[in-house]
C-alpha positions in Angstrom: 0.1 12.6 11.8 0.8 9.6 13.8 3.5 7.4 12.9 5.2 3.9 13.6 8.9 3.1 12.6 9.4 -0.9 11.9 12.4 -2.7 11.2 11.8 -1.8 7.5 9.7 0.7 7.3 7.6 4.3 9.0 4.4 3.8 8.3 2.0 7.8 9.1 -1.3 8.1 9.0 -2.9 11.2 8.0 -6.3 10.9 7.5 -7.4 8.4 4.6 -3.7 8.1 3.6 -1.1 5.5 5.1 2.2 6.6 3.1 4.9 3.3 4.1 8.4 4.9 3.6 11.1 1.6 3.3 14.0 1.4 5.2 17.0 1.0 2.4 19.7 -1.7 1.8 17.7 -4.9 3.6 15.4 -7.5 3.3 12.6 -8.1 4.1 11.1 -11.5 6.3 7.8 -13.4 7.0 8.3 -11.5 10.8 8.9 -8.1 8.2 6.1 -8.1 6.6 4.0 -9.3 9.8 5.3 -6.6 11.7 4.5 -2.9 9.2 1.4 -5.2 8.3 0.1 -4.8 12.3 1.6 -1.0 12.1 -0.9 -0.2 9.9 -3.3 -1.7 11.0 -2.9 0.1 14.8 -2.0 4.0 12.4 -5.6 2.8 10.2 -7.8 2.1 13.4 -10.0 -0.6 10.5 -11.2 2.3 8.1 -11.1 2.3 4.4 -7.6 3.8 2.9 -4.9 5.4 0.7 -1.9 3.3 0.2 1.2 5.5 -1.0 4.3 2.9 -0.3 8.3 4.7 -1.7 10.6 1.7 -2.0 14.0 1.8 -1.8 16.8 1.2 -4.3 18.5 -1.7 -2.3 15.5 -3.6 -0.4 14.3 -6.7 -1.3 11.9 -9.6 0.6 12.1 -12.6 0.7 9.9 -15.5 -1.7 7.8 -16.1 2.0 7.4 -12.0 2.6 5.9 -11.1 -1.0 3.5 -14.3 -0.9 2.6 -12.7 3.1 1.5 -9.4 1.4 -0.1 -10.6 -1.2 -2.7 -11.9 1.8 -6.3 -10.4 0.5 -6.5 -10.2 4.9 -4.1 -7.2 4.0 -6.1 -5.1 1.7 -9.0 -6.2 3.6 -9.5 -1.9 3.7 -7.0 -0.7 1.1 -9.0 1.6 -1.9 -6.6 1.8 -3.9 -2.5 1.4 -3.9 0.4 3.0 -5.5 4.5 2.9 -5.1 7.2 5.0 -5.8 9.7 3.2 -7.5 13.5 4.8 -7.5 15.0 2.1 -9.0 15.1 -0.3 -12.1 15.0 -3.2 -10.6 13.2 -2.3 -8.1 10.5 -1.2 -11.0 11.6 -4.8 -13.0 10.5 -6.1 -10.0 7.0 -4.1 -9.0 5.5 -5.1 -12.3 5.9 -8.6 -11.5 4.3 -8.5 -8.0 1.3 -7.1 -10.2 0.9 -8.5 -13.0 2.2 -12.2 -11.2 0.6 -11.7 -8.0 -2.5 -9.3 -9.2 -3.1 -7.3 -5.8 -6.5 -6.9 -3.9 -7.2 -3.4 -5.0 -5.9 -1.5 -8.1 -2.1 -0.8 -7.6 0.3 1.0 -9.6 4.1 2.1 -10.0 5.0 6.0 -10.3 8.7 7.1 -10.4 7.0 10.6 -8.6 4.9 11.0 -5.7 3.2 13.5 -7.2 1.6 11.6 -9.5 0.8 8.8 -7.2 -0.8 10.8 -5.5 -2.8 12.2 -8.5 -3.8 8.8 -9.0 -4.3 8.3 -5.2 -6.9 11.1 -5.8 -8.8 10.2 -8.4 -9.2 6.3 -6.7 -10.7 7.6 -3.8 -12.7 9.9 -5.7 -14.6 6.9 -7.2 -14.8 5.1 -3.6 -16.4 7.7 -2.4 -18.4 8.3 -5.2 -19.2 4.8 -5.1 -20.2 4.2 -1.0 -22.2 7.5 -1.8 -24.9 5.8 -4.9 -25.0 1.8 -2.3 -26.2 4.6 0.5 -28.7 6.5 -1.8 -29.8 3.0 -3.3 -33.5 1.9 -1.7 -34.3 -0.9 0.4 -36.6 -2.6 0.3 
């Protein structure tokens, strides 16, 4: 498993899942969002992937960072994103971001890693079934 540590997160990639473990007691700005995105691109190598984010209880984003983190190209290869929240503040912010910014891939908040992994597995299975159907359609 390969990994990269940025100023605000530890990112690791294994087969089809990008794990982003946010570091605590930080405020992410535009530079941090871009640095984490660049790290994810290096790790995933332009493959489709699932995103599992473990939010830190006391880490926040600037308004500029929230907007930048929801640019369509950043989700180009993301099949689905599960976010594990560990505080009420994170849950409130996460729900707001999902409803207001409407991510470019299926996204959901979870209390436990087990629930998140189960949901991501379902999304991956749906994704691979769709790819198989697309390949089996005859082209004339």
